[in-house]
C-alpha positions in Angstrom: 112.4 109.4 124.4 114.4 110.7 121.4 118.0 110.0 122.7 117.2 106.5 123.7 114.7 105.2 121.1 113.1 101.9 121.0 114.2 99.0 118.6 116.4 100.4 116.2 115.7 104.1 116.3 112.1 103.9 115.1 111.5 107.1 116.9 113.9 108.9 114.7 112.8 107.9 111.1 109.2 107.7 111.7 108.9 111.1 113.5 107.4 114.3 111.8 109.8 116.7 110.0 110.1 119.0 112.9 110.7 116.2 115.3 113.4 114.7 113.1 115.1 118.0 113.0 115.1 118.2 116.8 116.3 114.7 117.0 119.1 115.3 114.6 120.1 118.4 116.6 120.2 116.7 120.0 121.1 113.1 119.3 124.6 111.8 118.9 123.4 109.5 116.1 120.4 109.7 113.8 118.6 106.6 112.7 117.5 107.0 109.0 116.3 103.4 108.5 116.1 100.3 110.6 119.6 99.4 112.0 120.9 102.3 109.8 122.2 105.4 111.5 124.4 108.4 110.6 126.5 110.8 112.7 128.7 113.9 112.3 129.4 114.6 108.7 126.7 111.9 107.4 124.1 113.5 109.6 125.1 116.9 108.3 124.7 115.6 104.7 121.5 113.8 105.4 120.0 117.0 107.0 121.2 119.1 104.0 119.8 116.7 101.4 117.2 114.4 102.4 115.4 116.5 105.1 115.4 119.4 102.6 113.7 117.3 100.1 111.1 116.2 102.6 110.4 119.9 103.6 109.9 120.8 100.0 107.7 117.8 99.4 105.5 118.6 102.5 105.5 122.4 101.5 106.6 123.0 105.1 108.1 126.6 105.2 108.6 126.7 109.2 110.4 123.3 109.1 112.7 124.5 106.2 113.6 127.6 108.2 114.3 125.6 111.2 116.4 123.0 109.0 118.7 126.0 108.3 119.5 126.5 112.0 119.9 122.9 112.7 122.3 122.5 109.9 124.4 125.3 111.0 124.4 124.0 114.5 125.6 120.6 113.6 128.1 122.1 111.1 129.7 124.2 114.1 130.2 120.9 115.9 132.2 119.7 113.0 135.7 120.8 111.6 135.6 124.2 109.7 135.7 122.4 106.4 132.0 121.3 106.3 130.0 123.1 103.6 127.2 125.7 104.6 123.8 125.3 103.2 122.6 128.0 100.7 119.7 129.6 102.4 118.9 132.2 99.9 118.8 129.6 96.8 116.8 127.1 98.8 114.3 129.7 100.1 113.9 131.1 96.4 113.5 127.6 94.9 110.8 126.9 97.6 108.9 130.1 97.0 109.1 129.5 93.2 107.8 126.0 93.6 110.9 124.5 92.0 112.6 121.4 93.3 115.3 121.9 95.9 118.2 120.6 93.8 118.8 120.3 90.1 119.1 117.1 88.6 122.8 117.3 88.1 123.6 118.1 91.7 
């Protein structure tokens, strides 16, 4: 179901956060809107920014922890230059109730 979605990938961007993480991990391309998809480095950036923000907005700690693993797995599939996600900083900001990123980031 996830890897062969119906009309333009609705299963991807309408899924719950845990399902989106699994789709991002297993699917070659990840639909982020109707007829808009990302893959490789774009998917890594999407997981590291948009899905992090969603985990913070939903106050979903298990999804945030799973996101770290998914991000690392996608990153391993790319070249060695892909940046790692700062787990300690994001966990601390989550625990303190702060937004995931500063405004200037």
